[in-house]
C-alpha positions, 0 to 999 in steps of 0.5 A: 500505535495510535489510529485513531479507531481505525484497523490495518490488517497486514495480510502479507507481502504488500498487501493490506487490508484498512477498516476506517471507524465507520466500518468502510473497508479498503484493500491496497494491492490484492495479492492473495491466494497466490501470496505465500504470506497470506493466511488462508483465512484472509483470500477473500476478506469481503466485503470491500468498498474499494481498492488501491492499486499502487502498481500493475506486478504481479505480487500487487495486482494478482487477485485485483480483478476477481476482487473488484469483480466479486466485491463490486468496489471501487478500484482506483489505479494510475490511468494505465492500469485502470484501462487495463482493469477494466479491459478485464472486465472490472466495473467501478474503476477510477482512472487517475494520476499524480497529485489527483485526489478522489473519494472513496469509502468516505476517505480522501485519496491521493496518488503520490509518485514513487520510485519503482517500476510498474510493466504488466506481464500477459502471459509471457509478454510485459505491456505497459503499466503506467508509472508506479505510485503511492497514496496518501489516504485521510481518514474521516475522523483525521487520521492521514496514512501514507500508503508507499507502495513500493518505492526507495527512498526520494527526496520528495518525500519531504513534501509529502510530509510538509504537504499532507502531514501523515500520522502513520507511512507504510513502508517497504522494507524488504530491500533489493526490490524496494528501499531496505531498513537504512533507506527507510530510516531516511524516510522517516526522517523526511516525512516527519512521522513517528509511526511506522508500519512495515511491509514488503518484507519476510515474503522470500529469502532475499526480502531481508529487511525486518522492523528490528533493523529498522527501529535500530536506525530510528529515533526512540521516539519512533514507533516501529511494530513487529509485524507478522502476515495476519496481524491487525493493527491497532 
């Protein structure tokens, strides 16, 4: 897999750690200590320069507040989720919305839509968490990554492919709470990509999709590596 000198570690489930070719570190959706897939040695993968939050479900923000406070990283989230992070005492929070672009950790980060839900649990109460999102990350060396977050396939993935021209897509494939391999294969076609990194599978028995399943549904020219929590690519 060609990441142009950048590296990505799958911490497990929907949590990812990118290290740019310049040595900056970006975490997506910190769910660490409570994440049954996360290797213990990755429960505190500091330092961090930025934290990107796709949506506010517990399995994506479970350790966000602690992570942001401990590292001092800039946090990027949809407006409502960003307001919640600030209410928890987080600093350096960038609130944004669909189509907006910000610069963090030397990268251009654009928020794009996702088809999912986004409620926040506070105790036993579900509160507004804003809309779910994905991110397009443009690295300093030209690599473009579409980090889809939790989503089903949707037709406007073709626009994401047309506008941003991603080199790599990070797609959820577990099924049940997100798209499974069948829908992800259509996402690959709509995005026009040849490199796919799979996530959000295997954490719980109900998340049944696998990279092997996806690989069987896409052209042989599309690279879909096997993934295990803790693996670093390339």
